[in-house]
VEXZALUM-363928 format. One record per atom (N, C-alpha, C, O): x, y, z; residue in one letter. Coordinates in steps of 0.2 Angstrom, whole numbers, padded with zeros to 4 digits, always signed. Example, Ala and Ser with C-alpha at 12.3 -4.5 7.8 and 13.67 -1.06 7.14 Angstrom:
+0066-0028+0039A+0062-0022+0039A+0066-0016+0039A+0071-0017+0042A+0064-0011+0035S+0068-0005+0036S+0064+0000+0039S+0067+0006+0040S
***
This chain:
+0884+0409+0497M+0880+0404+0495M+0873+0406+0494M+0870+0410+0498M+0870+0405+0488V+0863+0407+0486V+0858+0403+0490V+0858+0397+0490V+0853+0407+0493T+0848+0403+0497T+0841+0404+0493T+0840+0408+0489T+0836+0400+0496I+0829+0401+0493I+0826+0408+0494I+0822+0410+0491I+0829+0411+0500K+0826+0418+0501K+0829+0423+0496K+0826+0428+0494K+0835+0422+0494D+0838+0426+0488D+0834+0426+0482D+0832+0431+0479D+0832+0419+0480V+0828+0418+0474V+0821+0422+0475V+0819+0425+0470V+0818+0421+0481A+0812+0423+0482A+0812+0431+0481A+0807+0434+0479A+0817+0434+0484K+0817+0442+0484K+0818+0444+0477K+0814+0449+0476K+0822+0441+0473I+0823+0444+0466I+0817+0442+0462I+0815+0446+0458I+0813+0437+0463A+0808+0435+0459A+0801+0439+0462A+0796+0439+0458A+0802+0442+0468G+0796+0445+0470G+0790+0441+0473G+0785+0442+0472G+0792+0435+0475V+0788+0430+0478V+0790+0428+0485V+0795+0430+0487V+0786+0424+0488S+0788+0422+0495S+0792+0416+0494S+0792+0412+0489S+0796+0414+0500P+0801+0408+0499P+0796+0402+0499P+0799+0397+0496P+0790+0402+0501S+0786+0396+0501S+0784+0395+0494S+0783+0389+0492S+0783+0400+0490T+0781+0399+0483T+0787+0396+0479T+0786+0392+0475T+0793+0399+0480V+0799+0396+0477V+0800+0388+0479V+0801+0384+0475V+0798+0387+0485S+0799+0380+0487S+0793+0375+0484S+0795+0370+0482S+0788+0378+0482R+0782+0375+0479R+0784+0374+0471R+0783+0369+0468R+0788+0379+0469V+0790+0378+0462V+0795+0372+0461V+0795+0368+0457V+0800+0372+0466V+0805+0367+0466V+0802+0360+0467V+0804+0355+0464V+0796+0359+0471S+0793+0353+0472S+0788+0351+0466S+0785+0346+0466S+0787+0356+0461G+0783+0354+0456G+0775+0355+0457G+0771+0352+0454G+0774+0359+0462N+0766+0360+0464N+0762+0363+0459N+0764+0368+0456N+0757+0359+0456P+0753+0361+0451P+0749+0368+0452P+0746+0370+0447P+0749+0370+0458R+0745+0376+0460R+0748+0382+0457R+0745+0387+0456R+0755+0382+0457I+0759+0388+0455I+0758+0389+0447I+0759+0384+0443I+0757+0395+0445S+0755+0396+0438S+0762+0395+0434S+0767+0395+0436S+0761+0394+0427R+0766+0392+0423R+0771+0399+0423R+0777+0398+0422R+0768+0405+0422E+0772+0411+0422E+0776+0411+0428E+0782+0413+0427E+0774+0410+0434T+0778+0411+0440T+0783+0405+0440T+0789+0407+0442T+0781+0399+0438T+0786+0394+0438T+0792+0396+0434T+0798+0395+0435T+0790+0398+0428R+0795+0400+0423R+0800+0405+0426R+0806+0405+0425R+0797+0410+0429K+0801+0416+0431K+0806+0414+0437K+0811+0416+0437K+0803+0410+0441V+0807+0407+0447V+0813+0403+0445V+0818+0404+0447V+0811+0399+0440K+0816+0394+0437K+0822+0398+0434K+0828+0396+0434K+0820+0403+0430E+0825+0407+0426E+0830+0411+0431E+0836+0411+0430E+0827+0413+0437I+0831+0417+0442I+0835+0411+0446I+0841+0413+0447I+0833+0406+0447M+0837+0400+0450M+0843+0399+0446M+0848+0398+0448M+0842+0398+0439D+0847+0397+0434D+0852+0403+0434D+0858+0402+0434D+0850+0409+0434E+0854+0415+0434E+0858+0415+0440E+0864+0417+0440E+0856+0413+0446L+0859+0414+0452L+0863+0408+0454L+0867+0407+0458L+0862+0402+0450G+0865+0396+0451G+0863+0392+0457G+0867+0389+0461G+0856+0393+0459Y+0854+0390+0465Y+0852+0383+0463Y+0848+0382+0458Y+0854+0378+0468H+0852+0371+0467H+0849+0369+0474H+0853+0369+0479H+0843+0367+0474P+0840+0365+0480P+0843+0359+0483P+0845+0354+0479P+0844+0359+0489N+0847+0353+0493N+0841+0347+0493N+0837+0348+0498N+0841+0343+0489I+0836+0338+0489I+0836+0334+0495I+0830+0332+0498I+0841+0332+0497M+0842+0327+0503M+0839+0331+0509M+0835+0328+0513M+0841+0337+0510A+0838+0341+0516A+0831+0342+0515A+0827+0342+0520A+0829+0344+0509K+0822+0345+0508K+0818+0339+0509K+0812+0339+0512K+0820+0333+0507S+0817+0327+0509S+0816+0325+0516S+0810+0323+0518S+0821+0327+0520L+0820+0326+0527L+0815+0330+0530L+0811+0328+0535L+0815+0336+0528V+0810+0341+0531V+0803+0340+0528V+0798+0339+0532V+0802+0338+0522S+0795+0338+0519S+0793+0330+0519S+0787+0329+0518S+0798+0326+0520K+0796+0319+0520K+0794+0316+0513K+0790+0312+0513K+0797+0319+0508T+0796+0317+0501T+0802+0316+0498T+0808+0318+0501T+0802+0312+0493T+0808+0310+0489T+0810+0313+0483T+0815+0313+0480T+0805+0317+0480Q+0805+0320+0473Q+0806+0314+0468Q+0810+0316+0463Q+0804+0308+0470T+0805+0303+0465T+0798+0299+0464T+0795+0298+0469T+0797+0297+0458L+0791+0293+0456L+0794+0286+0454L+0799+0286+0451L+0790+0281+0455G+0792+0274+0453G+0788+0272+0447G+0782+0274+0447G+0791+0268+0443I+0787+0264+0438I+0788+0257+0439I+0794+0254+0439I+0783+0253+0439L+0783+0246+0440L+0782+0243+0433L+0777+0244+0430L+0788+0241+0430L+0788+0238+0423L+0784+0231+0423L+0785+0227+0427L+0781+0230+0418P+0778+0223+0417P+0784+0218+0416P+0789+0220+0413P+0783+0212+0418R+0788+0207+0417R+0786+0203+0411R+0781+0202+0409R+0791+0199+0408P+0798+0200+0410P+0802+0206+0407P+0799+0208+0401P+0806+0209+0410A+0809+0215+0407A+0813+0215+0401A+0812+0219+0396A+0816+0209+0399E+0819+0208+0393E+0814+0208+0387E+0816+0210+0382E+0808+0206+0388E+0803+0206+0383E+0800+0213+0382E+0799+0216+0377E+0800+0217+0388L+0797+0224+0388L+0801+0228+0383L+0798+0232+0379L+0808+0228+0384F+0812+0233+0380F+0813+0231+0373F+0816+0234+0369F+0810+0225+0371L+0809+0223+0364L+0803+0227+0360L+0803+0227+0354L+0799+0229+0364N+0793+0233+0362N+0793+0240+0362N+0794+0243+0368N+0793+0243+0357F+0794+0251+0356F+0788+0254+0360F+0789+0260+0361F+0783+0251+0361F+0777+0254+0364F+0779+0257+0371F+0777+0262+0373F+0783+0253+0375F+0784+0254+0381F+0790+0260+0381F+0790+0264+0386F+0794+0260+0377G+0799+0266+0376G+0795+0272+0375G+0797+0277+0378G+0790+0273+0371E+0786+0279+0370E+0782+0281+0376E+0781+0287+0377E+0779+0276+0379L+0775+0277+0385L+0780+0280+0391L+0778+0285+0394L+0786+0277+0392I+0790+0279+0397I+0793+0286+0395I+0794+0290+0399I+0794+0288+0388R+0796+0294+0386R+0791+0300+0389R+0793+0305+0391R+0784+0298+0388G+0779+0303+0390G+0779+0304+0398G+0778+0309+0400G+0780+0298+0401I+0781+0298+0409I+0786+0303+0411I+0786+0307+0415I+0792+0301+0408V+0798+0305+0410V+0798+0312+0408V+0801+0316+0412V+0795+0314+0403T+0795+0321+0401T+0791+0325+0406T+0794+0331+0408T+0786+0323+0408Q+0782+0326+0413Q+0785+0326+0420Q+0785+0331+0423Q+0788+0321+0421A+0791+0320+0428A+0797+0325+0428A+0798+0329+0433A+0801+0326+0423T+0807+0330+0423T+0804+0337+0423T+0808+0341+0427T+0799+0339+0420K+0797+0346+0420K+0794+0348+0427K+0795+0354+0429K+0792+0343+0431A+0790+0344+0437A+0795+0344+0443A+0794+0345+0449A+0801+0342+0440G+0807+0342+0445G+0808+0335+0449G+0811+0335+0454G+0805+0330+0446Y+0805+0323+0449Y+0810+0319+0445Y+0810+0319+0439Y+0813+0314+0449D+0817+0309+0446D+0812+0303+0445D+0807+0302+0448D+0814+0298+0441M+0811+0292+0441M+0815+0286+0443M+0821+0285+0442M+0811+0281+0446L+0815+0275+0448L+0811+0269+0445L+0805+0268+0446L+0814+0265+0441M+0811+0260+0437M+0812+0253+0440M+0818+0252+0442M+0807+0249+0441T+0809+0242+0444T+0805+0237+0441T+0799+0238+0438T+0807+0231+0440T+0804+0225+0437T+0805+0219+0441T+0810+0219+0445T+0801+0214+0441V+0802+0208+0445V+0801+0202+0440V+0799+0203+0435V+0801+0196+0443T+0801+0190+0439T+0795+0185+0442T+0793+0181+0438T+0792+0187+0447S+0786+0183+0450S+0781+0187+0454S+0783+0193+0456S+0775+0184+0455D+0770+0188+0459D+0773+0189+0466D+0772+0195+0469D+0777+0185+0469H+0779+0185+0476H+0784+0191+0476H+0784+0195+0480H+0789+0191+0471D+0794+0196+0471D+0791+0203+0470D+0793+0208+0472D+0786+0203+0466E+0782+0209+0464E+0780+0213+0470E+0781+0219+0472E+0776+0209+0474L+0773+0212+0481L+0779+0214+0486L+0778+0219+0489L+0784+0210+0486E+0789+0211+0490E+0793+0218+0488E+0795+0222+0492E+0794+0219+0482T+0797+0225+0479T+0793+0231+0481T+0795+0236+0483T+0786+0230+0479I+0781+0236+0480I+0781+0238+0488I+0781+0243+0490I+0781+0232+0492S+0781+0234+0499S+0787+0237+0501S+0787+0242+0506S+0793+0235+0499R+0799+0239+0501R+0799+0246+0498R+0802+0250+0502R+0797+0248+0493L+0796+0254+0490L+0792+0259+0494L+0793+0264+0496L+0786+0256+0496V+0781+0259+0500V+0783+0260+0507V+0783+0266+0510V+0784+0255+0511R+0786+0255+0518R+0793+0259+0519R+0794+0262+0524R+0797+0258+0514G+0804+0262+0515G+0803+0269+0512G+0809+0272+0512G+0798+0271+0510A+0797+0278+0508A+0802+0280+0502A+0805+0285+0502A+0803+0275+0498R+0808+0276+0492R+0805+0281+0487R+0809+0284+0484R+0799+0281+0486V+0796+0285+0481V+0790+0288+0484V+0787+0286+0489V+0788+0294+0480D+0782+0297+0482D+0775+0295+0479D+0770+0296+0482D+0776+0291+0474G+0770+0288+0470G+0772+0283+0465G+0778+0283+0464G+0768+0279+0463L+0769+0274+0458L+0765+0274+0452L+0759+0276+0452L+0768+0272+0446I+0764+0271+0440I+0765+0264+0438I+0770+0261+0437I+0759+0261+0437L+0758+0254+0435L+0757+0254+0427L+0753+0257+0425L+0761+0250+0424L+0761+0250+0416L+0756+0245+0413L+0756+0245+0407L+0753+0241+0417S+0749+0236+0414S+0744+0234+0420S+0745+0235+0426S+0738+0232+0417S+0733+0230+0422S+0731+0222+0421S+0729+0220+0415S+0731+0218+0426R+0730+0211+0426R+0723+0210+0429R+0721+0214+0434R+0720+0204+0428K+0714+0202+0432K+0717+0200+0439K+0722+0197+0439K+0713+0202+0444H+0715+0200+0451H+0722+0202+0452H+0726+0198+0454H+0723+0209+0452D+0730+0211+0453D+0731+0213+0460D+0728+0217+0463D+0736+0209+0463P+0737+0210+0470P+0741+0216+0472P+0741+0219+0477P+0744+0219+0467V+0748+0225+0468V+0743+0231+0469V+0744+0235+0474V+0738+0232+0465I+0733+0237+0466I+0730+0236+0473I+0729+0241+0476I+0728+0230+0475E+0725+0229+0481E+0730+0231+0487E+0727+0234+0492E+0736+0230+0486F+0741+0232+0492F+0741+0239+0492F+0741+0242+0497F+0742+0243+0486L+0743+0250+0486L+0736+0253+0489L+0737+0258+0492L+0731+0251+0487K+0724+0254+0490K+0724+0253+0498K+0722+0257+0501K+0726+0247+0500Q+0726+0246+0507Q+0730+0250+0511Q+0729+0252+0517Q+0736+0252+0508H+0741+0257+0511H+0740+0264+0509H+0744+0268+0511H+0734+0266+0506N+0733+0272+0504N+0739+0276+0501N+0740+0282+0502N+0742+0272+0496F+0748+0275+0493F+0746+0278+0486F+0743+0275+0483F+0749+0284+0485P+0747+0287+0478P+0750+0283+0472P+0756+0281+0472P+0745+0281+0468F+0747+0277+0462F+0742+0279+0456F+0737+0281+0457F+0745+0277+0450V+0741+0278+0444V+0742+0272+0440V+0747+0269+0439V+0736+0269+0437L+0736+0264+0432L+0736+0266+0425L+0731+0269+0423L+0741+0264+0421V+0740+0264+0414V+0736+0258+0411V+0739+0253+0410V+0730+0259+0411G+0725+0253+0409G+0719+0254+0413G+0717+0259+0415G+0715+0248+0414R+0709+0248+0417R+0708+0242+0422R+0711+0237+0420R+0705+0244+0427S+0704+0238+0432S+0697+0237+0433S+0693+0241+0434S+0695+0230+0432E+0688+0229+0433E+0686+0228+0441E+0681+0230+0443E+0691+0226+0445E+0690+0225+0452E+0690+0232+0456E+0686+0232+0461E+0694+0237+0453F+0694+0243+0457F+0693+0249+0452F+0697+0252+0450F+0687+0250+0451P+0685+0255+0446P+0686+0262+0448P+0685+0267+0445P+0687+0263+0455D+0688+0270+0458D+0695+0272+0458D+0696+0278+0459D+0700+0268+0456I+0707+0271+0456I+0708+0275+0450I+0704+0276+0445I+0713+0279+0451I+0715+0284+0445I+0718+0279+0440I+0723+0276+0441I+0715+0280+0434S+0718+0276+0428S+0718+0280+0422S+0713+0284+0421S+0722+0279+0417I+0723+0282+0411I+0723+0277+0406I+0727+0272+0406I+0718+0277+0401D+0717+0271+0397D+0714+0274+0390D+0712+0280+0389D+0713+0269+0385N+0709+0270+0379N+0703+0267+0380N+0702+0263+0384N+0698+0268+0375N+0692+0264+0375N+0694+0258+0370N+0693+0258+0364N+0697+0253+0373N+0700+0248+0369N+0694+0243+0366N+0695+0240+0360N+0689+0243+0369V+0683+0239+0366V+0681+0243+0360V+0680+0240+0354V+0680+0249+0360Q+0678+0253+0354Q+0683+0253+0349Q+0682+0253+0343Q+0690+0254+0351A+0695+0254+0346A+0695+0247+0342A+0696+0247+0336A+0694+0241+0345A+0694+0235+0342A+0688+0234+0338A+0688+0231+0332A+0683+0237+0340F+0676+0237+0336F+0677+0240+0330F+0675+0238+0324F+0680+0246+0330E+0682+0250+0324E+0687+0247+0319E+0686+0247+0313E+0692+0244+0322A+0697+0240+0318A+0693+0234+0314A+0694+0233+0308A+0689+0231+0317T+0685+0225+0314T+0680+0227+0309T+0680+0224+0304T+0677+0233+0311N+0672+0236+0306N+0675+0238+0300N+0672+0238+0294N+0682+0240+0300H+0686+0242+0294H+0686+0237+0289H+0685+0238+0283H+0687+0231+0292F+0687+0225+0287F+0680+0223+0285F+0679+0221+0279F+0675+0223+0289I+0668+0222+0287I+0666+0226+0282I+0662+0224+0277I+0667+0233+0282A+0665+0237+0277A+0668+0236+0270A+0666+0238+0265A+0674+0232+0270Q+0677+0230+0264Q+0674+0224+0261Q+0676+0221+0256Q+0670+0220+0265G+0667+0214+0263G+0670+0208+0265G+0668+0202+0263G+0675+0209+0270H+0678+0203+0273H+0673+0199+0278H+0669+0203+0281H+0672+0193+0277E+0668+0189+0281E+0671+0184+0286E+0669+0182+0291E+0678+0183+0285R+0682+0178+0289R+0687+0182+0292R+0692+0183+0289R+0686+0185+0298I+0691+0189+0301I+0693+0186+0308I+0689+0184+0312I+0700+0186+0308G+0703+0183+0314G+0706+0188+0319G+0706+0194+0318G+0708+0185+0325F+0710+0190+0330F+0716+0187+0333F+0716+0181+0336F+0722+0191+0334V+0728+0188+0337V+0728+0192+0343V+0730+0198+0343V+0727+0189+0349S+0727+0192+0356S+0733+0193+0359S+0738+0190+0357S+0733+0197+0364G+0739+0197+0369G+0738+0192+0375G+0734+0188+0374G+0743+0193+0380P+0742+0188+0385P+0735+0188+0388P+0732+0194+0390P+0732+0183+0390P+0725+0182+0392P+0724+0185+0399P+0718+0187+0400P+0729+0186+0403N+0728+0189+0410N+0728+0196+0410N+0726+0199+0415N+0729+0200+0404L+0729+0207+0404L+0722+0209+0402L+0718+0207+0398L+0719+0214+0406V+0713+0217+0404V+0712+0220+0397V+0707+0219+0394V+0718+0223+0395V+0718+0226+0388V+0716+0221+0383V+0713+0222+0378V+0719+0215+0384S+0718+0209+0379S+0711+0207+0379S+0708+0206+0374S+0708+0207+0385Q+0701+0205+0386Q+0696+0211+0382Q+0691+0209+0379Q+0698+0217+0383D+0694+0222+0380D+0694+0222+0373D+0689+0223+0369D+0700+0221+0370R+0701+0222+0363R+0697+0216+0359R+0694+0216+0354R+0698+0210+0363Q+0694+0204+0360Q+0687+0205+0360Q+0683+0203+0356Q+0684+0208+0366L+0677+0210+0366L+0675+0214+0361L+0669+0213+0358L+0679+0219+0359G+0677+0224+0354G+0676+0220+0347G+0672+0221+0343G+0681+0216+0346Y+0681+0212+0340Y+0675+0207+0339Y+0672+0207+0334Y+0673+0204+0345M+0668+0200+0345M+0661+0204+0344M+0657+0201+0341M+0661+0209+0347Q+0655+0213+0346Q+0653+0216+0339Q+0648+0216+0337Q+0659+0217+0336A+0658+0220+0329A+0656+0214+0324A+0651+0215+0320A+0659+0208+0325L+0656+0202+0321L+0649+0201+0323L+0645+0199+0318L+0647+0201+0329K+0640+0199+0331K+0635+0204+0328K+0630+0202+0325K+0637+0211+0328E+0632+0216+0325E+0632+0215+0318E+0626+0216+0315E+0637+0212+0314A+0637+0212+0307A+0634+0205+0305A+0633+0203+0299A+0632+0201+0310G+0630+0194+0309G+0635+0189+0306G+0633+0185+0302G+0641+0190+0308L+0646+0186+0305L+0648+0181+0310L+0647+0181+0316L+0651+0175+0307E+0653+0169+0312E+0659+0171+0316E+0664+0174+0313E+0659+0169+0322S+0665+0169+0326S+0667+0162+0327S+0663+0158+0330S+0673+0160+0326R+0676+0154+0327R+0682+0154+0332R+0686+0158+0332R+0682+0149+0336S+0687+0149+0341S+0694+0148+0338S+0699+0151+0341S+0694+0144+0332E+0701+0143+0329E+0703+0149+0326E+0709+0150+0324E+0699+0154+0325W+0702+0161+0322W+0704+0166+0327W+0705+0172+0326W+0704+0164+0334I+0707+0168+0339I+0713+0164+0342I+0712+0159+0345I+0719+0168+0342V+0725+0165+0345V+0728+0170+0350V+0728+0176+0349V+0729+0167+0356E+0733+0171+0361E+0740+0170+0361E+0743+0165+0359E+0744+0175+0363G+0751+0175+0363G+0754+0180+0367G+0751+0184+0370G+0761+0180+0367D+0764+0185+0371D+0765+0191+0366D+0764+0190+0360D+0767+0197+0368V+0768+0203+0364V+0775+0203+0361V+0779+0207+0363V+0776+0198+0357L+0783+0197+0354L+0782+0195+0346L+0777+0193+0344L+0787+0197+0342Q+0787+0195+0335Q+0786+0188+0334Q+0782+0186+0330Q+0789+0184+0338E+0789+0177+0338E+0782+0174+0338E+0780+0169+0335E+0778+0177+0343S+0771+0175+0344S+0767+0176+0338S+0763+0172+0336S+0768+0182+0334G+0764+0184+0328G+0766+0179+0323G+0762+0177+0319G+0773+0177+0322F+0775+0172+0317F+0772+0165+0318F+0769+0162+0313F+0771+0163+0324R+0768+0157+0326R+0761+0157+0324R+0758+0152+0322R+0757+0162+0326A+0750+0163+0325A+0749+0163+0317A+0744+0160+0315A+0753+0166+0313M+0752+0166+0306M+0753+0159+0303M+0749+0157+0299M+0758+0155+0306S+0759+0148+0303S+0753+0144+0305S+0751+0140+0301S+0750+0145+0311F+0744+0141+0313F+0738+0143+0308F+0734+0139+0305F+0737+0150+0307F+0731+0152+0303F+0731+0149+0296F+0726+0147+0293F+0737+0149+0293M+0738+0147+0286M+0738+0140+0285M+0737+0137+0279M+0738+0136+0291S+0737+0129+0290S+0730+0127+0291S+0728+0121+0290S+0725+0131+0292L+0718+0129+0293L+0715+0128+0286L+0717+0131+0281L+0710+0123+0286P+0707+0121+0280P+0703+0128+0277P+0703+0129+0271P+0700+0132+0282E+0697+0138+0280E+0700+0143+0285E+0698+0144+0290E+0704+0147+0282R+0708+0152+0285R+0704+0159+0285R+0700+0160+0280R+0706+0164+0290P+0703+0171+0289P+0706+0174+0283P+0712+0172+0281P+0703+0179+0281T+0706+0184+0275T+0708+0190+0278T+0711+0194+0275T+0707+0191+0285A+0709+0198+0288A+0710+0196+0295A+0707+0192+0298A+0715+0200+0298L+0717+0199+0305L+0717+0206+0309L+0720+0211+0306L+0714+0206+0315V+0715+0211+0319V+0720+0209+0324V+0719+0204+0328V+0726+0212+0325V+0731+0210+0329V+0732+0215+0335V+0732+0221+0334V+0733+0212+0341F+0734+0215+0347F+0739+0221+0347F+0738+0226+0351F+0744+0220+0344D+0750+0225+0345D+0754+0225+0338D+0755+0220+0335D+0757+0231+0337D+0761+0231+0331D+0767+0226+0331D+0769+0224+0326D+0770+0225+0337L+0776+0220+0337L+0773+0213+0335L+0777+0210+0331L+0768+0211+0337L+0765+0205+0335L+0763+0205+0327L+0765+0200+0324L+0761+0211+0325A+0760+0212+0318A+0766+0211+0313A+0766+0208+0308A+0772+0213+0316F+0778+0212+0312F+0779+0205+0311F+0782+0203+0306F+0778+0201+0316G+0779+0194+0316G+0774+0191+0311G+0776+0186+0307G+0768+0193+0311V+0763+0190+0307V+0765+0192+0299V+0765+0187+0295V+0767+0198+0298L+0770+0200+0291L+0776+0196+0289L+0776+0194+0283L+0780+0195+0294R+0786+0190+0292R+0784+0183+0290R+0786+0180+0286R+0779+0181+0294G+0777+0174+0293G+0774+0173+0286G+0775+0168+0283G+0769+0178+0285L+0766+0178+0278L+0771+0178+0272L+0770+0174+0268L+0776+0182+0273T+0781+0183+0268T+0785+0177+0267T+0786+0174+0261T+0787+0174+0273E+0791+0167+0272E+0787+0162+0269E+0790+0157+0266E+0780+0162+0270L+0776+0156+0268L+0774+0158+0261L+0770+0154+0258L+0776+0163+0258G+0774+0165+0251G+0768+0168+0250G+0765+0169+0244G+0765+0171+0255Y+0759+0175+0254Y+0760+0183+0254Y+0765+0185+0257Y+0755+0186+0252S+0756+0194+0251S+0751+0197+0255S+0745+0195+0256S+0752+0203+0258V+0748+0208+0261V+0747+0214+0257V+0751+0217+0255V+0740+0216+0256P+0734+0213+0258P+0730+0208+0254P+0725+0206+0256P+0733+0206+0248S+0730+0202+0244S+0727+0195+0247S+0722+0193+0246S+0732+0192+0251D+0730+0185+0254D+0728+0186+0261D+0724+0182+0263D+0730+0191+0264M+0728+0193+0271M+0729+0200+0273M+0734+0203+0272M+0724+0203+0275S+0724+0210+0277S+0725+0211+0285S+0723+0206+0289S+0728+0216+0287L+0730+0217+0294L+0729+0224+0296L+0729+0229+0293L+0726+0224+0303V+0726+0230+0307V+0728+0228+0313V+0726+0223+0316V+0733+0233+0316S+0735+0231+0323S+0734+0238+0327S+0731+0242+0326S+0738+0238+0333F+0737+0243+0338F+0744+0246+0340F+0749+0243+0339F+0744+0252+0342N+0749+0256+0345N+0752+0261+0340N+0755+0266+0342N+0752+0260+0333N+0755+0264+0328N+0762+0266+0330N+0764+0272+0330N+0766+0261+0331L+0773+0263+0332L+0776+0266+0325L+0774+0264+0320L+0781+0270+0326P+0784+0273+0320P+0786+0268+0315P+0786+0269+0309P+0789+0262+0317L+0791+0257+0312L+0785+0254+0308L+0786+0251+0303L+0779+0255+0310S+0773+0252+0307S+0773+0255+0300S+0771+0251+0295S+0775+0261+0299E+0774+0264+0292E+0780+0262+0288E+0780+0263+0282E+0785+0260+0291L+0791+0258+0287L+0792+0250+0286L+0797+0248+0283L+0787+0247+0288A+0787+0239+0287A+0787+0238+0279A+0785+0242+0275A+0789+0232+0277S+0789+0230+0270S+0782+0232+0267S+0782+0234+0261S+0777+0230+0270T+0770+0233+0268T+0768+0237+0274T+0766+0234+0280T+0767+0243+0273P+0765+0248+0279P+0759+0245+0282P+0754+0244+0279P+0759+0245+0289I+0754+0242+0293I+0749+0247+0295I+0750+0252+0298I+0742+0246+0294S+0737+0250+0297S+0737+0248+0304S+0738+0243+0307S+0736+0254+0308S+0736+0253+0315S+0732+0258+0319S+0731+0264+0317S+0729+0256+0325I+0726+0261+0329I+0731+0265+0333I+0734+0262+0337I+0731+0271+0332D+0735+0276+0336D+0732+0277+0343D+0726+0280+0343D+0735+0275+0348I+0731+0275+0355I+0734+0281+0359I+0733+0282+0365I+0738+0285+0356G+0741+0291+0359G+0746+0289+0365G+0745+0291+0371G+0751+0285+0363T+0755+0281+0368T+0759+0287+0372T+0759+0286+0379T+0762+0292+0369Y+0765+0297+0373Y+0761+0300+0378Y+0762+0302+0383Y+0755+0302+0375Q+0750+0306+0379Q+0747+0301+0385Q+0746+0304+0391Q+0747+0295+0384L+0745+0290+0390L+0750+0291+0396L+0749+0292+0402L+0757+0291+0394G+0762+0292+0399G+0762+0299+0402G+0763+0299+0408G+0762+0304+0398Y+0762+0311+0400Y+0756+0312+0405Y+0757+0315+0410Y+0750+0310+0403T+0744+0311+0407T+0745+0307+0414T+0742+0309+0419T+0748+0301+0413A+0748+0297+0419A+0752+0300+0425A+0751+0300+0431A+0758+0303+0423T+0762+0307+0427T+0759+0313+0430T+0759+0315+0436T+0756+0317+0426H+0752+0323+0428H+0747+0321+0433H+0746+0325+0438H+0743+0316+0432S+0738+0314+0437S+0741+0311+0443S+0739+0313+0449S+0747+0308+0443L+0750+0305+0449L+0753+0311+0453L+0752+0311+0459L+0755+0316+0450L+0758+0322+0454L+0752+0325+0457L+0753+0328+0463L+0747+0326+0454R+0741+0329+0458R+0739+0324+0464R+0737+0327+0469R+0739+0318+0463A+0737+0313+0469A+0743+0314+0474A+0741+0314+0480A+0749+0314+0472V+0754+0315+0477V+0754+0322+0481V+0755+0322+0487V+0751+0327+0478H+0751+0334+0481H+0743+0334+0484H+0742+0340+0486H+0740+0329+0484D+0733+0329+0487D+0729+0334+0483D+0724+0337+0486D+0730+0335+0476E+0726+0339+0472E+0720+0335+0469E+0721+0330+0467E+0714+0338+0469P+0708+0334+0467P+0709+0334+0459P+0711+0338+0456P+0706+0328+0456L+0706+0327+0449L+0699+0328+0447L+0694+0326+0450L+0698+0331+0441P+0691+0332+0438P+0687+0325+0438P+0681+0324+0439P+0691+0320+0436Q+0689+0313+0436Q+0694+0308+0437Q+0700+0309+0435Q+0693+0302+0439N+0698+0297+0441N+0700+0293+0435N+0705+0291+0434N+0695+0292+0430Q+0696+0288+0424Q+0697+0293+0418Q+0692+0296+0416Q+0703+0293+0415I+0704+0297+0410I+0705+0293+0403I+0709+0288+0404I+0701+0295+0398V+0702+0291+0392V+0705+0295+0387V+0703+0300+0385V+0710+0292+0384I+0714+0295+0379I+0711+0293+0372I+0710+0287+0371I+0710+0298+0368P+0707+0296+0361P+0711+0292+0357P+0717+0292+0357P+0708+0288+0352H+0712+0284+0348H+0709+0286+0341H+0704+0289+0340H+0713+0283+0336R+0711+0284+0329R+0714+0279+0324R+0720+0277+0326R+0711+0277+0319L+0713+0272+0315L+0718+0275+0309L+0715+0279+0306L+0724+0273+0309I+0728+0275+0303I+0728+0270+0298I+0731+0264+0299I+0725+0271+0292V+0724+0266+0287V+0731+0266+0282V+0732+0272+0279V+0734+0261+0281R+0740+0260+0277R+0739+0254+0272R+0733+0251+0272R+0744+0252+0269E+0743+0247+0263E+0741+0240+0266E+0738+0236+0262E+0742+0239+0272S+0741+0232+0274S+0733+0230+0275S+0731+0224+0275S+0729+0235+0274S+0722+0234+0275S+0718+0237+0269S+0712+0238+0269S+0721+0239+0264I+0718+0242+0258I+0718+0237+0252I+0723+0236+0249I+0712+0235+0250Q+0711+0231+0245Q+0712+0235+0238Q+0711+0241+0238Q+0714+0231+0233P+0716+0235+0226P+0710+0239+0224P+0711+0244+0221P+0704+0237+0225N+0698+0241+0223N+0695+0245+0229N+0689+0247+0228N+0699+0246+0234T+0696+0250+0240T+0700+0257+0240T+0706+0257+0240T+0697+0262+0240K+0700+0269+0241K+0702+0270+0248K+0698+0268+0253K+0707+0274+0249R+0709+0276+0255R+0705+0281+0258R+0702+0285+0254R+0703+0280+0264T+0699+0285+0267T+0702+0289+0273T+0699+0294+0276T
***
């Protein structure tokens, strides 16, 4: 039977180095990690994870707390791409992933408590940030490693991976202002999410700086679903004075907006221009390709896992708040006939 000492001898390293490679310790160089893993494969060495967990008191498993409700989450391709980034980095480091979701605030805290107190995972990734989030408060109280994909107003010292959503929405709105639009609406996400608040703030700031009017009836809140976008569109087009351009919280919402416009007999961008967020692959394939802010979704997930592993191994981070760059991808939904693509 091949042992860790056999691998270490052939690799020319100590058994503790092999152990660190198995556990995904970031201090081990890429070259050493590659060499040790190749020898492990050649010798057919498979670490006994259960025995290792008993000795090290680790599980080699990271948890993901999915936003609720789960049935809505899996309708949005954004979360699939985010999780792909998370799992890619976790797998590379030799970690498994445990995903969990709940239906209420009480169930959420109960689930998190069970994972933490029962030592089911070594760390947690939270995929959304809410105002007054009890989960973050619980994890901080128990000094449990976790990373937030998003931003927390109440706990600015936690490890978080986010975009500058205020600036991104500001740029999306200015894209319309530069084209001469003066009536610009906003389709928001759930109001309890910090990201909804940030994107609406950026939209409002752009209007204010341009001296444009902001009307409450031109701002509609909804869930991150196509149906919400469809309902928002029906509302906007029924107004006596409707917007001529919309900044939309999410591509999935934008698909609903586009469907609503088509069914009502309007065209994009002649009757209504659109810019949304996340730059899902389907955005380019829509009946009218949708302009979208690319927020680096895969990189958000990948970086979140990398940061969490450093926290799990008690490795210092250069900074706790990491901002992933964004960029506006301009497509037909926001290009007027007399406007050149930039």
